[in-house]
C-alpha positions in Angstrom: 94.5 70.1 99.2 97.4 68.9 97.1 95.1 68.5 94.1 94.0 72.1 94.4 97.5 73.3 94.7 98.8 71.3 91.8 95.8 72.1 89.6 95.5 75.8 90.1 97.4 77.5 87.3 98.8 80.5 89.2 99.5 78.7 92.5 101.2 75.8 90.7 103.3 78.2 88.6 104.5 80.2 91.6 105.4 77.0 93.5 107.1 75.5 90.5 109.4 78.5 90.4 109.8 78.9 94.1 113.6 78.7 94.1 113.7 81.8 91.9 112.0 83.9 94.6 115.1 83.7 96.8 113.7 85.5 99.8 114.2 84.7 103.5 111.3 82.7 105.0 109.1 83.3 102.0 105.5 82.0 101.7 102.7 82.2 99.3 99.8 83.2 101.5 96.3 84.5 101.9 93.3 84.8 99.9 94.7 83.4 96.6 94.6 79.9 98.3 91.2 80.5 99.8 89.7 81.9 96.6 91.2 79.1 94.5 89.4 76.6 96.8 86.1 78.5 96.7 86.3 78.8 92.9 86.9 75.0 92.7 84.0 74.4 95.1 81.5 76.6 93.3 82.6 75.6 89.8 84.1 79.0 88.8 87.1 79.6 86.6 90.3 79.1 88.7 91.1 82.9 88.6 87.6 84.2 89.2 87.7 87.1 91.6 91.4 86.7 92.5 93.0 90.1 92.6 96.5 89.2 93.6 98.9 86.6 95.0 100.5 87.5 98.3 104.1 86.5 98.7 105.4 87.4 102.1 108.9 87.0 103.6 110.7 87.9 106.8 113.9 90.0 106.6 114.6 91.8 109.9 118.0 92.9 108.6 116.5 95.4 106.1 113.3 97.1 107.2 113.5 99.8 104.5 110.6 100.5 102.2 113.1 100.8 99.4 114.3 97.2 99.8 110.8 95.9 99.9 109.9 97.9 96.8 112.9 96.5 94.9 112.0 93.0 96.0 108.4 93.5 94.9 109.5 94.8 91.5 111.8 91.8 91.0 109.2 89.3 92.0 106.5 91.0 89.9 108.8 90.8 86.9 109.4 87.1 87.6 105.7 86.4 87.6 104.6 88.9 84.9 103.1 86.0 82.9 100.5 85.3 85.6 96.9 86.6 85.2 97.1 87.9 88.8 99.2 90.7 90.3 101.9 89.6 92.8 102.0 91.5 96.1 105.2 91.2 98.1 105.5 92.3 101.7 108.3 92.0 104.3 106.4 90.9 107.4 109.3 92.2 109.6 108.4 95.8 108.7 104.5 95.7 108.7 104.4 97.4 112.1 106.2 100.4 110.6 103.2 101.3 108.3 100.2 99.5 109.8 99.0 102.4 112.0 99.0 104.8 109.0 96.9 102.4 106.9 94.6 100.9 109.6 94.5 103.6 112.3 96.1 101.7 115.2 99.6 100.3 115.9 100.6 96.7 116.2 103.5 95.0 117.8 106.2 93.8 115.4 105.7 90.3 114.0 108.4 87.8 115.1 108.0 85.6 112.0 105.9 84.8 109.0 103.8 82.3 111.0 103.2 85.0 113.6 101.9 87.3 110.9 99.7 84.6 109.3 98.1 84.1 112.6 96.7 87.6 112.4 95.3 87.4 108.9 91.7 88.7 108.6 89.9 85.4 108.1 90.6 81.8 109.3 90.3 80.4 105.8 92.8 82.7 104.3 95.3 82.3 107.2 97.4 79.9 105.2 100.9 79.8 103.8 102.5 77.5 101.2 106.0 77.1 99.9 108.0 74.5 98.2 111.7 74.7 99.0 111.8 70.9 98.2 108.5 69.3 99.4 105.4 71.3 99.9 105.2 73.0 103.3 102.1 74.5 104.8 101.2 76.9 107.7 97.6 76.9 108.7 97.2 78.2 112.3 93.4 77.7 112.3 93.5 74.4 110.4 91.9 73.7 107.1 88.3 73.1 108.1 87.0 76.6 107.2 89.0 76.6 103.9 87.7 73.2 102.8 84.1 73.7 104.0 84.1 76.6 102.6 83.2 79.2 105.2 84.5 82.7 105.9 85.1 83.3 109.6 86.7 86.5 111.0 90.0 86.2 112.8 89.4 89.0 115.3 93.0 88.8 116.6 94.0 92.1 115.0 91.4 93.4 112.5 88.3 95.5 113.2 84.7 94.7 112.3 84.7 97.4 109.6 87.8 95.9 107.9 86.2 92.5 108.0 83.0 93.8 106.5 85.0 95.5 103.7 86.9 92.3 103.0 83.9 90.1 102.8 81.8 92.5 100.7 84.2 91.9 97.8 83.8 88.1 98.2 80.1 88.4 98.5 80.0 90.1 95.0 82.2 87.4 93.4 80.9 84.4 95.3 77.3 85.0 96.4 76.9 81.4 97.7 79.9 81.5 100.0 79.0 81.1 103.6 80.2 84.2 105.5 79.8 84.2 109.3 79.0 87.4 111.1 81.7 89.3 112.9 80.0 88.8 116.3 80.7 85.1 116.0 84.4 85.7 115.8 84.4 88.1 118.7 82.5 85.6 120.9 85.2 83.0 120.2 88.1 85.2 121.5 
């Protein structure tokens, strides 16, 4: 894993400049890590199919959309040199907009690890940061990420959202093993 992290241009660049992010409990998360691994496994360009880099943080002291937007603009400017868009979200405020976007309410997250545990797939439920040494959160372990296989995390998402998510990956990575939704539901 450390070779992948150090060798991926966008991930390495973000982690090298981690101190400049300066956000409470910030992590690089999600599908950029999974897709970087998949690209490595299948021999694609490191940025193949990667739409964005998710940087999440937890600031319960300011739940305003305005603060999150200012933060996202600052971080986007910091990483404007990257070939991927940077998406920045305060996980302390996700519950405020989730129902409008996904059609059902969720309870507020208590932390970034709490939020990562609800990510749509087990392989993308990962967080990295480098305050000094590399730190990692992987609530479902690394087996699916390294294998590589996509497995739904049915903790919070719906089948239709999972199908929408994996449809994009099927287009970019046709050899990727994608497990059916029913398998995730049977594991709950």
